[in-house]
C-alpha positions as CSV (number, residue, x, y, z in Angstrom):
1,M,-8.3,-52.6,34.8
2,L,-9.3,-53.5,31.2
3,K,-10.8,-56.9,30.6
4,L,-11.6,-58.8,27.4
5,D,-13.4,-62.2,27.5
6,N,-13.2,-61.9,31.3
7,K,-9.4,-61.8,31.1
8,P,-7.3,-58.8,32.1
9,L,-5.4,-56.9,29.5
10,S,-2.1,-55.1,30.1
11,Y,-1.1,-51.9,28.4
12,D,1.9,-52.0,26.1
13,R,1.4,-55.7,25.4
14,A,0.1,-57.2,22.2
15,F,-3.0,-59.5,22.4
16,T,-5.1,-61.6,20.1
17,H,-8.9,-61.5,19.8
18,D,-11.2,-63.3,17.3
19,G,-8.1,-64.2,15.3
20,I,-6.9,-60.6,15.0
21,Q,-3.5,-59.6,16.4
22,Y,-3.5,-56.2,18.1
23,P,-0.1,-54.4,18.6
24,A,1.4,-53.5,21.9
25,N,0.4,-49.8,21.6
26,W,-3.2,-50.5,20.6
27,L,-4.8,-50.0,24.0
28,R,-3.2,-46.6,24.4
29,S,-4.0,-45.3,21.0
30,A,-7.6,-46.8,20.6
31,S,-10.6,-44.7,21.5
32,L,-13.1,-45.8,24.1
33,E,-15.6,-46.6,21.3
34,E,-13.0,-48.8,19.6
35,K,-12.3,-50.7,22.8
36,Q,-15.9,-51.2,23.5
37,A,-16.6,-52.3,19.9
38,I,-14.5,-55.5,20.4
39,G,-15.9,-56.1,23.9
40,I,-13.3,-54.5,26.2
41,T,-14.7,-53.4,29.5
42,E,-13.1,-51.4,32.3
43,V,-13.5,-52.7,35.9
44,A,-12.1,-51.5,39.2
45,N,-8.7,-52.8,40.1
46,D,-8.6,-55.5,42.8
47,P,-8.0,-53.9,46.2
48,T,-4.4,-54.1,47.4
49,Y,-3.3,-55.0,50.9
50,D,-0.1,-55.6,52.8
51,Q,0.3,-59.4,52.9
52,R,2.6,-59.1,55.9
53,F,-0.3,-58.0,58.0
54,Y,-3.5,-59.0,56.2
55,W,-5.1,-62.1,54.7
56,G,-7.2,-59.9,52.5
57,P,-8.2,-56.2,52.1
58,S,-10.4,-56.3,55.2
59,N,-9.1,-59.4,56.9
60,P,-6.3,-58.6,59.4
61,K,-4.0,-61.4,60.6
62,Q,-4.0,-62.5,64.2
63,L,-2.5,-59.9,66.4
64,D,-1.8,-61.9,69.6
65,D,-0.8,-65.5,70.3
66,K,-3.8,-67.7,70.6
67,T,-4.2,-71.1,72.3
68,E,-7.2,-73.2,71.5
69,T,-8.2,-76.9,71.9
70,V,-8.4,-78.8,68.7
71,D,-9.4,-82.5,68.8
72,G,-8.6,-82.6,72.5
73,E,-5.1,-81.0,72.1
74,E,-3.9,-77.5,72.8
75,V,-2.8,-75.7,69.6
76,K,-0.9,-72.4,69.8
77,T,-1.0,-70.0,66.9
78,T,1.7,-67.3,66.9
79,G,0.4,-63.8,66.4
80,L,1.9,-60.8,64.6
81,K,3.2,-59.3,67.8
82,T,5.4,-62.3,68.6
83,L,6.6,-62.6,65.0
84,W,7.6,-58.9,64.7
85,S,9.1,-58.8,68.1
86,A,11.4,-61.7,67.1
87,T,12.3,-59.7,64.0
88,Q,13.5,-56.9,66.1
89,G,15.9,-59.3,67.9
90,E,17.2,-60.4,64.5
91,I,17.7,-56.8,63.4
92,A,19.6,-56.0,66.6
93,A,21.8,-59.0,66.1
94,S,22.6,-57.9,62.6
95,L,23.5,-54.4,63.9
96,L,25.7,-55.8,66.6
97,A,27.5,-58.5,64.5
98,P,29.9,-56.1,62.6
99,S,31.4,-55.1,66.0
100,D,31.4,-58.4,67.7
101,W,35.0,-59.0,66.8
102,R,36.0,-55.9,68.9
103,I,34.5,-57.5,72.0
104,I,36.2,-60.8,71.3
105,K,39.5,-59.1,70.7
106,A,39.2,-57.0,73.9
107,K,38.5,-60.1,76.0
108,E,41.3,-62.2,74.4
109,T,43.9,-59.4,74.7
110,G,42.8,-57.9,77.9
111,T,42.3,-54.5,76.3
112,N,39.5,-52.0,76.8
113,I,36.6,-51.7,74.4
114,P,36.4,-48.2,73.0
115,S,33.6,-46.2,74.8
116,A,32.0,-45.3,71.5
117,W,31.3,-48.9,70.7
118,K,30.1,-49.7,74.2
119,T,27.6,-46.8,73.9
120,Y,26.5,-47.8,70.4
121,R,26.0,-51.5,71.3
122,A,24.1,-50.6,74.5
123,A,21.9,-48.2,72.4
124,V,21.1,-51.1,70.0
125,R,19.9,-53.3,72.8
126,T,17.9,-50.5,74.4
127,A,16.2,-49.7,71.1
128,C,15.4,-53.4,70.5
129,N,13.8,-53.7,74.0
130,T,11.8,-50.5,73.5
131,R,10.6,-51.5,70.0
132,Q,9.5,-54.9,71.4
133,T,7.6,-53.1,74.1
134,E,5.9,-50.8,71.6
135,I,5.0,-53.8,69.5
136,G,3.4,-55.4,72.5
137,N,1.4,-52.3,73.2
138,A,-0.1,-52.0,69.6
139,A,-3.9,-51.8,69.8
140,D,-4.6,-53.4,66.5
141,V,-3.1,-54.6,63.3
142,A,-3.3,-51.2,61.6
143,A,-1.5,-49.6,64.6
144,L,1.2,-52.3,64.4
145,K,1.8,-51.7,60.7
146,E,2.0,-47.9,61.2
147,L,4.4,-48.5,64.1
148,L,6.8,-50.5,62.0
149,F,6.3,-48.9,58.5
150,G,4.7,-45.6,59.0
151,Q,6.1,-42.4,57.5
152,P,8.6,-40.6,59.8
153,T,6.7,-37.3,59.5
154,V,3.1,-36.4,59.3
155,I,1.2,-33.2,58.7
156,K,0.5,-31.3,61.9
157,T,-3.2,-30.9,62.5
158,K,-5.4,-29.2,65.1
159,E,-9.0,-29.3,66.2
160,Q,-11.1,-26.1,65.7
161,Q,-14.7,-25.2,65.5
162,K,-16.2,-25.6,62.0
163,T,-17.4,-22.4,60.4
164,N,-20.1,-21.7,57.8
165,A,-20.0,-19.7,54.6
166,D,-20.3,-16.5,56.6
167,G,-17.4,-17.4,58.8
168,N,-19.6,-18.0,61.9
169,G,-19.0,-21.0,64.2
170,V,-21.2,-24.0,63.6
171,V,-23.1,-25.5,66.6
172,D,-25.2,-28.6,66.8
173,S,-28.8,-28.9,68.0
174,D,-27.7,-28.7,71.6
175,G,-25.7,-25.6,71.1
176,K,-22.3,-27.3,71.3
177,A,-19.6,-26.3,68.9
178,V,-19.1,-28.7,65.9
179,M,-15.4,-29.4,65.7
180,E,-13.3,-30.5,62.7
181,T,-9.7,-31.5,62.1
182,V,-7.7,-29.1,59.9
183,N,-4.1,-28.7,58.9
184,D,-2.2,-26.5,61.4
185,L,-0.5,-23.9,59.2
186,D,2.5,-21.7,60.2
187,S,2.4,-17.9,60.2
188,D,3.1,-17.9,56.4
189,G,0.2,-20.3,55.7
190,N,2.4,-23.3,55.0
191,I,1.7,-26.8,56.0
192,Q,3.8,-28.0,59.0
193,N,5.3,-31.5,59.2
194,I,6.0,-33.1,62.6
195,A,7.6,-36.3,63.7
196,N,5.1,-39.2,63.5
197,P,4.2,-40.1,67.1
198,A,2.9,-43.5,66.0
199,I,6.1,-45.0,64.7
200,A,8.6,-47.1,66.6
201,T,11.7,-45.9,68.3
202,A,14.5,-45.5,65.7
203,W,17.5,-47.7,65.7
204,P,20.8,-45.9,66.6
205,T,22.9,-44.6,63.7
206,P,25.7,-47.1,63.0
207,I,29.3,-45.9,63.7
């Protein structure tokens, strides 16, 4: 991040300093010396964080519900698990809503509900219950975030003994093998991707 007079500067935007108007392309075309000459400094960008799960870069939100006494009264604070569990119910309702009319029609006319829709609607409810259980089992905020928004696949890894420059196995002072985590390559030396075991059960594909 570039700053001038303790204010951030944006690339491709004109700015004024000491009565001089600098064009939008100036920051990209100017040399480091030219920027420093007018007092521009470069500082690290502010750390980013997911505001759905954190109050700050290293400040996770409350995971579980909490009840405490404040001024003689019990006050309950809702945790992330409860909030995200409720969200799963809302998602399930939205997936079921488009086919609700089929259920109503079948009841009003005395006809059967197509088996495909019965199966799908049951699968939605099962997925919702399973996801809510998985949320309840999350060990911490990082695990909860990964559960709900992690990548569907991850690189397959394995544990193996670390080797030195000569290819010999490394051991510690007690003679025990020093292990390391490495990518598990296939027979052609390519990185292998596997399903991420840390993400939540998938919702059924709509029909």
